[in-house]
C-alpha positions in Angstrom: 0.0 0.0 0.0 2.8 2.3 0.8 4.4 1.5 -2.5 1.2 2.3 -4.4 0.8 5.6 -2.5 4.3 6.6 -3.5 3.7 5.8 -7.1 0.6 7.9 -7.1 2.4 10.9 -5.7 5.1 10.7 -8.3 2.5 10.5 -11.1 0.7 13.6 -9.9 3.9 15.6 -9.6 5.0 14.6 -13.1 1.6 15.6 -14.6 1.7 19.0 -12.9 5.2 19.7 -14.2 4.4 18.7 -17.8 3.8 21.7 -20.2 0.2 22.2 -21.2 -0.8 21.3 -24.7 -1.1 24.5 -26.8 -4.7 25.3 -27.7 -5.6 24.8 -31.3 -5.7 28.1 -33.2 -9.2 29.4 -33.9 -9.7 30.1 -37.6 -11.9 33.2 -38.0 -14.3 32.8 -40.9 -13.8 35.2 -43.7 -17.3 36.6 -43.3 -16.7 37.4 -39.7 -13.3 39.0 -40.4 -15.1 41.6 -42.6 -17.6 42.6 -39.9 -15.6 45.6 -38.6 -15.5 47.0 -42.2 -19.2 46.5 -42.6 -19.9 48.3 -39.4 -17.7 51.3 -40.0 -18.3 51.7 -43.7 -21.5 53.6 -44.8 -24.1 51.4 -46.5 -24.3 51.9 -50.2 -27.7 53.3 -51.3 -30.0 50.8 -52.8 -30.4 51.3 -56.6 -33.6 53.1 -57.5 -36.3 50.8 -58.8 -37.3 51.6 -62.3 -41.0 52.4 -62.8 -43.1 49.9 -64.5 -44.0 50.9 -68.0 -47.6 51.1 -67.1 -47.0 53.9 -64.6 -43.8 55.5 -65.9 -44.3 59.1 -67.1 -44.8 59.3 -70.8 -43.0 61.6 -73.1 -44.3 65.2 -72.6 -46.6 64.2 -69.7 -47.5 67.0 -67.3 -49.7 67.4 -64.3 -53.3 68.9 -64.6 -52.2 72.5 -64.2 -49.4 72.4 -66.8 -46.5 71.6 -64.6 -43.6 69.9 -66.4 -43.4 66.2 -66.0 -41.2 64.7 -63.3 -39.3 62.7 -65.8 -38.1 65.9 -67.4 -36.8 67.2 -64.1 -34.2 64.4 -64.4 -33.5 64.2 -68.1 -31.8 61.1 -69.6 -28.2 60.9 -68.8 -26.1 62.4 -71.5 -22.3 61.9 -71.6 -20.4 65.1 -71.0 -17.0 66.0 -72.4 -15.6 65.9 -68.9 -16.5 62.3 -68.3 -13.4 60.2 -69.1 -15.0 56.8 -68.9 -15.0 54.5 -72.0 -18.8 54.2 -71.8 -19.2 58.0 -71.9 -16.7 58.3 -74.7 -18.7 55.7 -76.7 -21.9 57.5 -76.1 -20.4 60.8 -77.2 -19.2 59.2 -80.4 -22.7 57.8 -81.1 -24.4 61.1 -80.5 -21.8 62.9 -82.7 -22.7 60.5 -85.5 -26.4 61.4 -85.1 -25.5 65.1 -85.3 -23.5 64.5 -88.5 -26.3 62.5 -90.0 -28.9 65.1 -89.3 -26.6 67.8 -90.8 -25.5 66.1 -93.9 -27.3 62.9 -94.9 -28.9 63.2 -98.4 -32.0 61.1 -97.6 -34.8 62.9 -95.8 -36.1 59.8 -94.0 -32.6 59.2 -92.5 -32.4 62.8 -91.3 -35.8 62.5 -89.8 -34.8 59.3 -87.9 -31.7 61.2 -86.6 -33.9 64.0 -85.3 -36.1 61.5 -83.6 -33.0 59.9 -81.9 -31.8 63.3 -80.6 -35.1 64.0 -78.8 -34.7 65.2 -75.2 -31.1 66.1 -75.7 -29.5 68.4 -73.1 -26.2 69.0 -75.0 -26.0 72.5 -76.7 -24.5 71.1 -79.9 -27.3 68.6 -80.3 -30.0 71.2 -79.5 -28.4 73.5 -82.0 -28.5 71.0 -84.8 -32.2 70.3 -84.1 -32.9 74.1 -84.2 -31.0 74.3 -87.5 -33.0 71.5 -89.0 -36.3 73.1 -87.8 -35.3 76.4 -89.4 -33.7 75.2 -92.6 -34.2 71.6 -93.6 -35.8 71.4 -97.1 -38.1 68.5 -96.0 -41.2 69.2 -94.0 -41.1 65.8 -92.3 -37.6 66.5 -91.0 -38.6 69.9 -89.7 -41.7 68.5 -88.1 -39.7 65.8 -86.3 -37.2 68.4 -85.2 -40.0 70.5 -83.7 -41.2 67.4 -81.8 -37.7 66.6 -80.6 -37.3 70.2 -79.2 -40.6 70.1 -77.2 -38.8 69.3 -73.9 -35.6 71.2 -74.6 -35.1 74.1 -72.2 -33.7 77.5 -73.3 -34.6 80.6 -75.2 -33.1 79.4 -78.4 -35.4 76.4 -78.7 -38.5 78.5 -77.7 -37.6 81.1 -80.3 -37.2 78.4 -83.0 -40.6 76.9 -82.2 -42.3 80.2 -82.2 -40.7 81.1 -85.6 -41.9 77.8 -87.0 -45.4 78.3 -85.7 -45.6 81.7 -87.4 -43.8 81.1 -90.7 -43.4 77.4 -91.7 -45.3 76.5 -94.8 -46.2 73.0 -93.5 -49.3 72.8 -91.3 -47.9 69.7 -89.7 -44.8 71.7 -88.6 -46.9 74.6 -87.3 -49.1 72.3 -85.3 -46.2 70.4 -83.8 -44.4 73.7 -83.0 -47.6 74.9 -81.1 -47.7 71.6 -79.3 -44.0 72.0 -78.3 -44.7 75.5 -77.0 -47.5 74.2 -74.9 -44.8 72.4 -72.8 -43.3 75.7 -71.7 -44.7 77.7 -68.9 -43.8 81.0 -70.5 -44.4 80.5 -74.2 -44.9 83.3 -76.7 -48.6 83.9 -76.0 -48.9 86.4 -78.8 -47.7 83.8 -81.4 -50.1 81.2 -80.0 -53.0 83.7 -80.2 -52.3 84.4 -83.8 -52.3 80.7 -84.6 -55.8 80.4 -83.2 -56.9 81.8 -86.6 -54.7 79.5 -88.7 -56.4 78.0 -91.8 -55.7 74.5 -90.6 -57.8 73.1 -87.8 -55.0 71.0 -86.5 -52.9 74.1 -85.9 -55.8 76.0 -84.3 -56.4 73.1 -82.0 -52.8 72.8 -80.9 -52.4 76.5 -80.3 -55.6 76.6 -78.2 -54.4 73.6 -76.2 -51.0 75.4 -75.6 -52.8 78.5 -74.4 -54.7 76.4 -71.9 -51.3 75.2 -70.6 -50.2 78.8 -69.9 -51.3 80.0 -66.4 -52.9 83.2 -67.5 -55.3 84.9 -65.2 -57.7 86.2 -67.8 -59.0 84.2 -70.8 -58.0 85.7 -74.1 -61.0 86.6 -76.3 -59.6 84.3 -79.0 -60.5 81.3 -76.8 -64.1 82.5 -76.4 -64.3 83.0 -80.2 -63.0 79.5 -80.7 -66.1 78.1 -79.0 -67.9 78.7 -82.3 -65.2 77.2 -84.5 -66.4 75.1 -87.5 -64.5 72.0 -86.3 -65.7 70.1 -83.2 -62.1 69.3 -82.1 -61.3 73.0 -81.9 -64.4 73.8 -80.0 -63.7 70.9 -77.6 -60.2 72.0 -76.8 -61.4 75.7 -76.4 -63.9 74.6 -73.8 -61.2 72.6 -72.1 -58.8 75.5 -72.1 -61.4 77.8 -70.6 -62.0 75.2 -67.9 -58.3 75.4 -67.1 -58.1 79.2 -66.9 -61.3 79.6 -64.9 -62.1 83.2 -65.8 -65.5 83.9 -64.5 -66.1 86.4 -67.2 -66.3 83.5 -69.8 -69.3 81.9 -68.1 -72.0 83.6 -70.2 -70.2 82.5 -73.4 -69.9 78.9 -72.1 -73.6 78.8 -71.2 -74.6 80.0 -74.7 -72.3 77.5 -76.4 -73.7 74.7 -74.2 -77.2 75.6 -75.1 -76.7 75.2 -78.8 -73.8 72.7 -79.1 -74.8 69.4 -80.7 -71.6 67.4 -80.4 -71.7 65.2 -77.3 -68.0 65.4 -76.5 -67.9 69.2 -76.8 -71.0 69.5 -74.6 -69.3 67.5 -71.9 -66.3 69.8 -72.1 -68.5 72.9 -71.9 -70.4 71.4 -68.9 -67.1 70.6 -67.3 -65.9 74.2 -67.6 -69.1 75.6 -66.2 -69.0 73.1 -63.3 -65.4 74.0 -62.5 -66.5 77.7 -62.6 -69.1 76.9 -59.9 -72.2 77.0 -62.0 -74.7 74.7 -60.3 -77.8 76.5 -61.4 -81.1 74.6 -62.0 -81.1 75.9 -65.6 -77.8 74.3 -66.4 -78.7 71.0 -64.7 -82.0 70.8 -66.4 -80.4 71.1 -69.8 -77.8 68.4 -68.8 -80.6 66.1 -67.6 -82.4 66.5 -70.9 -79.4 65.4 -72.8 -79.2 62.1 -74.7 -75.7 61.6 -73.3 -75.8 59.3 -70.3 -72.5 60.6 -69.0 -73.7 64.2 -69.0 -76.9 63.2 -67.2 -74.8 61.2 -64.6 -72.7 64.3 -63.9 -75.8 66.4 -63.4 -77.2 63.9 -61.0 -74.0 64.0 -58.9 -74.3 67.7 -58.7 -78.0 67.5 -57.8 -77.0 65.2 -55.0 -74.9 68.0 -53.5 -71.5 66.9 -54.8 -69.4 68.3 -57.5 -69.2 66.9 -61.0 -67.0 64.1 -59.8 -63.5 63.1 -61.0 -63.3 64.3 -64.6 -60.2 62.8 -66.2 -58.9 64.4 -69.3 -56.5 63.0 -71.9 -53.6 64.8 -70.4 -51.3 66.4 -71.4 -52.2 65.4 -75.0 -49.0 63.3 -75.3 -47.6 62.5 -78.7 -45.3 59.5 -78.1 -43.3 58.3 -81.1 -41.7 55.0 -80.5 -40.6 54.9 -84.1 -39.6 57.7 -86.4 
């Protein structure tokens, strides 16, 4: 027993004196090693989601009172001369080719396509070549497309070119598109638009009146009241709509008179809309609306009889003219 006790004591002493086995190194996962960087570095902003095509702003679209479309507040990215990236250089080269084609190609259809491709440009050289095409191209189709492409371009030069085309171009299509382009400006040449309300072509008169409705004037020009008696229904329609935008109380008698004798259903709706927005809820107006053969007009009158307004009255706004192909 004494021998066994002595052996035990020796074993314990040897175990205590032996060096401890080194602990196995802990391998830190790569993901954990990056944690400090993730904590200290600012998070990168998430990429903005693109709008679905069904709700994305269309070309030239504005809000109901003529404000410029949100899409135009952030125009498409255009490479600048200061951007040294290869992608930007390639984009500049492509745009330079379009400018050259619009200036010098001998085929009008090719020049027209080039003008279409330069739409919404923000570069001065590209806007300049569109203005030159609007003022001087021999082909009316090219000039018309240049006017369309300049509709959203900002700057006095583009506005002046559109106004000049509205006044002087021999092509009715060019004049109409120039008026449409001026309608996208909050401070267009009102005098030029007023003169165009007497143009020989109804399409030009219609576009000019629409553009006037886009201007935030306080008093309705007499030319708009006169247009309520235009020989073409589309012109009368847009004149009634424009007066409903301006909301000049002095035009109410003319609107009532036009409503009483108008035979076109769509024009009558526009006249009733203008009067309703002016606050005319008289029994005389509602009686005439209820006697109409147009169920939509009668429905609006019933809503007003019930104590409400005419209801939500959507309008094809802002008369977009998208051109997915030149």
